[in-house]
C-alpha positions in Angstrom: -60.3 -6.1 -36.8 -57.1 -5.8 -34.9 -54.6 -8.6 -34.6 -55.9 -11.3 -32.1 -53.2 -12.3 -29.7 -53.5 -15.5 -27.2 -51.6 -14.7 -23.9 -51.0 -17.9 -21.7 -50.9 -17.2 -18.1 -51.6 -14.1 -15.8 -48.6 -13.9 -13.9 -46.1 -10.9 -14.0 -45.4 -11.9 -17.8 -49.1 -12.4 -18.7 -50.0 -9.0 -17.3 -47.4 -7.1 -18.8 -47.7 -8.9 -22.2 -51.6 -8.0 -22.1 -50.7 -4.4 -21.4 -48.1 -4.2 -24.2 -50.7 -5.6 -26.7 -53.2 -3.0 -25.8 -50.5 -0.4 -26.0 -49.8 -1.6 -29.5 -53.6 -1.7 -30.6 -53.6 -5.5 -30.7 -56.4 -7.6 -29.2 -55.3 -9.7 -26.2 -57.1 -12.6 -24.7 -55.3 -13.9 -21.5 -55.9 -17.3 -20.5 -55.4 -18.1 -16.7 -56.1 -21.6 -15.2 -56.5 -20.4 -11.8 -59.1 -18.0 -10.5 -56.8 -15.0 -10.0 -53.9 -13.1 -11.2 -50.3 -13.2 -9.9 -48.9 -16.6 -10.9 -45.7 -17.4 -9.0 -46.5 -14.6 -6.6 -50.0 -15.6 -5.4 -49.4 -17.8 -2.2 -51.7 -20.5 -1.7 -51.5 -23.0 1.3 -52.1 -26.1 -0.8 -50.0 -27.1 -3.9 -51.9 -26.9 -7.0 -50.8 -29.0 -10.1 -49.3 -27.2 -12.9 -49.0 -23.9 -10.9 -45.8 -22.5 -9.3 -45.9 -22.9 -5.5 -44.4 -20.4 -3.0 -43.5 -20.7 0.7 -45.1 -17.8 2.8 -41.7 -16.2 3.8 -40.6 -15.5 0.2 -39.4 -11.9 -0.4 -38.4 -10.5 -3.7 -34.5 -10.5 -4.5 -34.6 -7.1 -6.3 -35.7 -3.6 -4.7 -38.9 -2.1 -5.5 -37.3 0.6 -7.9 -35.5 -2.0 -9.9 -38.4 -4.3 -10.2 -41.0 -1.8 -11.1 -42.7 -1.7 -14.5 -41.3 1.2 -16.4 -44.4 3.3 -16.5 -45.8 2.3 -13.0 -43.6 3.0 -9.9 -44.5 1.3 -6.7 -46.3 3.3 -4.1 -43.7 5.1 -2.1 -44.9 3.5 1.2 -44.2 0.0 0.0 -41.1 -1.7 1.6 -37.8 -1.7 -0.4 -37.8 -5.4 -0.8 -41.3 -7.0 -1.2 -42.8 -9.8 0.9 -44.9 -11.8 -1.7 -48.1 -10.5 -0.6 -47.0 -6.9 -1.3 -45.7 -7.8 -4.8 -49.1 -9.2 -5.5 -50.7 -5.9 -4.2 -48.6 -4.2 -6.8 -49.6 -6.5 -9.5 -53.2 -5.9 -8.7 -52.7 -2.1 -8.8 -51.1 -2.5 -12.2 -53.9 -4.7 -13.6 -56.4 -2.3 -12.2 -54.7 1.0 -13.5 -54.4 -0.2 -16.9 -57.8 -2.1 -17.0 -56.3 -5.6 -17.8 -58.9 -7.8 -15.8 -61.5 -7.4 -18.7 -59.0 -9.2 -21.2 -58.4 -12.2 -18.9 -60.4 -15.3 -18.9 -59.9 -17.0 -15.5 -60.4 -20.8 -14.8 -59.4 -21.5 -18.3 -56.6 -23.9 -19.2 -54.7 -23.8 -22.5 -54.8 -27.3 -23.7 -53.0 -27.2 -27.1 -51.6 -24.5 -29.4 -51.0 -25.9 -33.1 -50.0 -24.2 -36.2 -53.0 -23.9 -38.5 -52.6 -25.6 -41.9 -51.9 -22.3 -43.7 -49.5 -21.2 -41.0 -46.5 -20.6 -43.8 -48.7 -17.8 -45.1 -50.8 -16.5 -42.2 -48.8 -17.3 -39.2 -52.1 -18.3 -37.5 -52.7 -20.7 -34.5 -55.3 -23.1 -33.4 -55.7 -22.6 -29.7 -57.8 -25.2 -27.6 -58.9 -24.1 -24.1 -60.9 -25.9 -21.6 -63.1 -24.2 -18.8 -65.7 -26.1 -16.6 -64.8 -29.3 -18.4 -65.9 -27.9 -21.8 -63.2 -27.5 -24.6 -63.3 -24.5 -27.1 -61.4 -23.9 -30.1 -60.1 -20.4 -31.2 -57.9 -19.0 -34.0 -55.3 -16.4 -33.0 -53.0 -14.4 -35.0 -50.2 -14.7 -32.6 -49.4 -16.3 -29.3 -47.5 -15.0 -26.2 -46.3 -17.8 -24.0 -46.2 -16.6 -20.5 -46.5 -19.7 -18.3 -43.0 -19.4 -16.5 -40.9 -22.3 -15.7 -41.7 -22.9 -12.0 -44.3 -25.7 -12.2 -42.4 -28.8 -13.2 -39.9 -29.7 -10.5 -36.5 -31.2 -11.6 -35.8 -34.1 -9.2 -32.9 -36.2 -10.7 -33.1 -39.0 -8.1 -30.7 -41.0 -10.4 -28.1 -38.6 -9.3 -28.2 -39.7 -5.7 -27.5 -43.4 -5.3 -29.0 -45.2 -2.5 -32.0 -42.7 -2.2 -34.3 -45.6 -2.6 -33.2 -47.2 0.7 -33.4 -43.9 2.7 -35.6 -44.3 5.5 -36.3 -40.6 6.4 -38.5 -38.3 4.2 -37.5 -36.5 1.2 -39.2 -33.9 -1.0 -38.5 -31.2 -3.7 -38.5 -27.4 -2.5 -41.8 -26.8 -4.4 -43.4 -29.0 -1.5 -42.2 -26.7 1.1 -44.4 -24.4 2.9 -43.5 -24.1 6.8 -40.4 -24.9 8.8 -42.3 -26.9 11.4 -41.8 -30.1 9.5 -38.1 -29.6 10.5 -38.6 -29.4 14.3 -35.7 -31.2 16.2 -34.6 -32.9 12.8 -31.3 -33.3 11.1 -31.8 -31.6 7.7 -29.9 -31.9 4.5 -30.7 -29.2 1.7 -29.3 -30.4 -1.5 -28.5 -27.2 -3.9 -27.6 -23.8 -3.2 -30.0 -21.7 -5.3 -31.9 -18.9 -3.6 -34.8 -21.4 -2.3 -32.2 -23.8 -1.0 -30.5 -21.1 1.2 -33.8 -19.6 2.3 -35.2 -23.0 3.3 -31.9 -24.0 5.3 -32.0 -20.6 7.1 -35.7 -21.1 8.1 -35.0 -24.7 9.0 -31.9 -24.0 11.3 -34.2 -22.0 13.5 -36.1 -25.0 14.6 -34.0 -28.1 13.2 -31.6 -30.0 15.4 -28.9 -29.5 12.6 -28.8 -28.3 9.1 -26.4 -29.1 6.3 -26.4 -27.6 2.8 -24.7 -29.9 0.1 -23.4 -28.0 -2.8 -21.2 -29.4 -5.7 -20.3 -26.0 -7.1 -20.6 -23.3 -4.4 -22.1 -19.9 -5.0 -21.3 -16.3 -4.6 -23.5 -14.9 -1.9 -24.8 -11.0 -2.0 -26.9 -9.6 0.6 -29.9 -7.4 -0.1 -28.2 -4.9 2.3 -25.3 -3.7 0.3 -22.7 -0.9 0.7 -23.7 1.6 3.2 -26.9 -0.1 3.5 -28.2 0.5 0.0 -30.2 -2.2 -1.9 -27.5 -4.3 -3.7 -29.1 -3.8 -7.2 -29.2 0.0 -7.0 -25.3 -0.1 -6.4 -24.5 -3.0 -8.5 -26.7 -2.4 -11.8 -25.6 1.0 -12.9 -24.4 1.9 -16.4 -21.1 3.0 -14.8 -20.5 -0.4 -13.1 -21.7 -2.1 -16.2 -19.2 -0.2 -18.4 -16.4 -1.4 -16.0 -17.7 -5.0 -15.9 -18.1 -5.3 -19.7 -15.0 -3.2 -21.1 -12.2 -4.0 -18.7 -10.0 -7.1 -19.9 -11.4 -10.5 -18.6 -8.8 -10.8 -15.8 -9.6 -7.4 -14.5 -13.3 -7.8 -14.8 -13.1 -11.0 -12.9 -11.0 -9.4 -10.1 -13.6 -6.5 -9.8 -16.5 -9.0 -9.4 -14.3 -11.2 -6.9 -13.5 -8.0 -5.0 -17.0 -6.9 -4.8 -18.4 -10.3 -3.6 -15.6 -10.9 -1.3 -15.8 -7.4 0.4 -18.4 -8.5 3.0 -16.8 -12.1 3.7 -14.2 -14.2 2.1 -16.2 -17.1 0.5 -13.2 -19.3 0.6 -13.2 -19.3 4.4 -16.9 -20.2 4.4 -16.7 -23.0 2.0 -18.7 -21.2 -0.4 -16.1 -20.2 -3.3 -17.9 -21.3 -6.5 -16.0 -23.6 -8.9 -17.3 -21.6 -11.9 -16.6 -18.0 -11.6 -19.7 -17.1 -13.7 -22.2 -18.6 -11.6 -25.1 -16.4 -10.6 -25.1 -15.3 -7.1 -27.4 -16.2 -4.4 -29.2 -13.5 -2.4 -29.5 -14.0 1.5 -28.8 -11.9 4.3 -28.5 -14.5 7.0 -26.4 -17.3 5.7 -22.8 -15.9 6.8 -24.0 -15.3 10.4 -25.5 -18.7 10.4 -22.5 -20.6 9.4 -20.5 -18.5 12.0 -22.8 -19.5 14.8 -22.8 -23.2 13.7 -26.6 -23.3 12.8 -25.7 -24.3 9.1 -22.7 -26.3 7.8 -21.8 -26.3 4.1 -20.6 -29.5 2.6 -19.7 -30.8 -0.9 -21.9 -32.8 -3.2 -23.6 -35.9 -2.2 -21.8 -39.3 -3.0 -24.4 -41.6 -1.7 -27.4 -41.9 0.6 -27.8 -44.7 3.2 -30.5 -45.8 5.4 -30.5 -42.7 7.7 -27.2 -40.9 6.7 -25.3 -39.4 3.8 -21.8 -39.6 2.4 -20.4 -36.6 0.8 -17.6 -36.5 -1.8 -14.1 -36.2 -0.1 -15.6 -36.7 3.2 -14.9 -39.9 4.8 -17.5 -39.9 7.6 -21.0 -40.4 7.2 -23.4 -37.6 8.5 -26.8 -38.9 10.0 -29.9 -37.0 8.5 -33.7 -37.4 8.9 -34.9 -35.2 6.1 -33.6 -34.3 2.6 -35.0 -31.3 0.7 -34.0 -31.3 -2.9 -33.5 -27.7 -4.2 -32.7 -28.9 -7.6 -34.7 -26.4 -9.7 -37.3 -26.8 -12.4 -37.8 -28.3 -16.0 -38.7 -25.9 -18.6 -41.7 -27.5 -20.1 -44.6 -26.3 -22.5 -47.2 -29.1 -22.4 -49.5 -27.4 -24.7 -47.0 -27.0 -27.4 -45.7 -29.6 -29.9 -41.9 -30.4 -29.8 -41.5 -29.0 -33.2 -42.4 -25.5 -32.1 -39.8 -25.3 -29.4 -37.1 -27.7 -28.8 -36.1 -28.1 -25.1 -32.7 -29.8 -24.5 -31.1 -30.3 -21.1 -33.4 -27.8 -19.4 -32.7 -25.3 -22.3 -35.1 -24.0 -24.9 -33.6 -23.0 -28.3 -34.9 -19.4 -28.5 -33.6 -16.5 -30.6 -32.8 -13.8 -27.9 -34.5 -16.0 -25.4 -37.8 -15.1 -27.0 -38.6 -16.5 -30.5 -38.4 -20.2 -31.2 -35.7 -20.5 -33.8 -37.4 -23.0 -36.2 -40.8 -21.2 -37.0 -41.3 -19.8 -40.5 -43.1 -16.8 -39.2 -42.4 -15.0 -35.8 -45.9 -15.2 -34.5 -45.1 -17.1 -31.3 -43.0 -15.8 -28.4 -42.0 -17.0 -25.0 -41.9 -14.3 -22.3 -39.9 -14.4 -19.2 -37.9 -17.5 -19.7 -34.6 -15.9 -18.6 -32.6 -15.6 -15.2 -30.8 -12.3 -15.2 -29.0 -10.9 -12.3 -31.4 -8.1 -11.9 -35.2 -7.3 -11.7 -37.1 -9.6 -13.9 -40.2 -7.3 -14.4 -38.4 -4.7 -16.4 -36.9 -7.6 -18.6 -39.9 -9.2 -19.2 -41.7 -6.0 -20.1 -39.2 -4.8 -22.8 -39.4 -8.6 -24.2 -43.1 -8.0 -24.5 -42.7 -4.5 -26.0 -40.6 -5.9 -28.6 -42.6 -8.9 -29.3 -45.9 -6.9 -29.8 -44.0 -4.7 -32.2 -42.7 -7.6 -34.1 -46.2 -9.1 -34.4 -47.5 -5.8 -35.7 -44.8 -6.1 -38.5 -43.3 -2.7 -37.4 -40.0 -2.3 -38.6 -37.9 -3.3 -35.5 -34.2 -3.2 -36.0 -33.6 -7.0 -35.7 -32.9 -7.5 -39.4 -35.8 -9.6 -39.8 -34.3 -10.8 -43.0 -31.3 -12.3 -41.3 -33.7 -13.8 -38.7 -35.7 -15.4 -41.3 -32.6 -16.8 -43.1 -31.3 -18.4 -40.0 -34.7 -19.9 -39.3 -34.7 -21.4 -42.9 -31.3 -22.7 -42.9 -31.9 -23.9 -39.4 -28.8 -22.4 -38.2 -28.0 -23.2 -34.4 -28.5 -20.6 -31.8 -27.9 -23.1 -29.1 -24.7 -21.5 -28.2 -26.8 -18.5 -27.1 -29.1 -20.7 -24.9 -26.8 -23.4 -23.3 -25.2 -20.8 -20.9 -28.3 -19.6 -19.6 -26.5 -18.8 -16.4 -23.7 -16.8 -17.4 -23.4 -14.0 -15.0 -21.4 -11.6 -17.3 -22.4 -13.0 -20.7 -26.1 -12.2 -20.7 -25.8 -9.3 -18.6 -29.1 -7.8 -17.3 -28.4 -4.3 -18.6 -26.8 -5.3 -21.8 -29.7 -7.5 -22.5 -32.3 -4.8 -21.8 -30.4 -2.1 -23.9 -30.4 -4.7 -26.6 -34.2 -5.0 -26.7 -34.6 -1.3 -26.1 -32.5 -0.7 -29.2 -34.6 -3.1 -31.2 -37.8 -0.9 -30.6 -36.0 2.6 -30.5 -36.5 3.0 -26.8 -32.8 2.9 -25.7 -31.8 6.2 -23.9 -29.5 8.4 -25.8 -26.8 9.5 -23.3 -25.0 11.9 -25.4 -28.3 13.8 -26.5 -29.3 13.7 -23.0 -26.2 15.3 -21.7 -26.7 18.4 -23.9 -30.3 18.8 -23.3 -30.7 17.7 -19.7 -27.5 17.2 -17.9 -29.0 16.3 -14.5 -31.0 13.6 -16.1 -28.0 12.2 -18.1 -25.9 12.0 -15.0 -28.6 10.4 -13.0 -28.9 7.9 -15.7 -25.4 7.0 -16.1 -24.3 7.0 -12.5 -27.4 6.0 -10.8 -29.4 2.8 -10.7 -30.5 1.6 -14.1 -34.2 1.5 -13.3 -36.8 0.7 -16.1 -38.0 4.2 -16.4 -35.0 4.8 -18.5 -36.7 2.9 -21.3 -39.7 5.5 -21.3 -37.7 8.4 -22.0 -38.0 8.3 -25.8 -39.2 6.0 -28.6 -42.7 4.4 -28.9 -44.3 4.0 -25.6 -42.7 7.2 -24.2 -44.1 8.1 -20.8 -44.4 11.7 -19.7 -43.6 10.7 -16.1 -40.4 8.9 -16.7 -37.9 11.8 -16.0 -39.4 12.6 -12.8 -39.8 8.9 -11.7 -35.9 8.7 -12.3 -35.0 11.9 -10.4 -37.2 10.7 -7.4 -36.2 7.0 -7.2 -34.1 7.4 -4.1 -36.9 9.1 -2.2 -39.1 6.3 -2.8 -36.3 3.8 -1.4 -35.8 6.0 1.7 -39.4 6.7 2.3 -40.4 3.5 4.1 -37.1 3.2 6.1 -36.5 6.7 7.4 -39.4 6.4 9.5 -37.6 7.9 12.6 -35.6 11.1 12.1 -33.3 11.8 15.2 -33.9 15.3 16.6 -30.3 16.5 16.0 -30.4 15.8 12.3 -31.7 19.0 10.4 -32.4 17.3 7.3 
């Protein structure tokens, strides 16, 4: 029989993990606690325990060409940035196209995953699941944890002195669904991640007043970038990447500074980040909302009073009615023992963000626990392609011996994991190239230049879309070349819906 793999969760990671298992001839069983696929991207009006929760207006931050799986482009008429319902449609098409449904057990919660007594020799796991109140126990040869990290909200109330006497209401962004709760209210949004800015912008259309409090500021990118092209198709190219990673540090920082300040000067808007490496926030409306006074940016919260708030370095109090804490999520694996994955201050110690560092055998992997500046789908897919080959014991150039040694000596990888947010350090493209080189799927530009110059130039100067990782190596896809050469057509198709008579294009 083939190798049996348990996949936890049927969101983006679980679906592509299941498909990669099938591609490698493994036997996946995907356990999904809800009744449907989609994970984070499936909007539900009510908030379910242990499941991520979206607000209805969420739109993807990366364009469809940069967030497509590498062997399955989006339909050309889908919009360039995807409202959550369209993204879910795409996942359904993907699951159908690769017949993934029949490997998914819905309504099944993974209760525990434990090493078997003979783990050191077999690498096998005891997996206990629960469905309809009945528990079942299974033995698996390997496990892919695809449960994401958006279900356990982090709400550090102890960092907000006085919150216990606040008389208004407060909640975590995970509870947010519709802006009508803010009608006529004075709203404070704490935190300046993507959801914080989104919620502030929505609130400001109905609220009396909206303030964003941020201790560290943020770079702000717009989905609509130079000449109206999607930001990631301009920003994430091999050429740009070469500049960013090979210029001396000072110049590289200047380049980033120049790029992000081109649209507006962050200092003038009170947004300049304290830490240069902080990942950008994507929002198209914030600058104009600051200009029109609908949103005010303030420093971190010093203390909260009965119905007002005091900010650091600001003498006057600001009256508020509602506080929304956009303070992120904790990484948690309730079904695993502490000994399998150590989670410290929100970071899990994982080799290359995937394999737990203290396991004798690499038969458990975590997929999708990374925040790159770029589309998450291509990254997750490459992680899954690498993992399934490691499971199979394929020679994957990761010097498995070195990996074994570090595991045995317990060498600390935490330096790789603590700065999970470094914008330049864990570069989206560098990370994908690294994973691709482990499995022999990284495009060889010099060879392409000789054999297919047109493709080579598109791969180097154009956006680094995931199709590049299907040009060679295991999992090569015949359609990859064509998909790369037509990526701009699929971007322009949904927007060029009116061609002026005078243009003879």
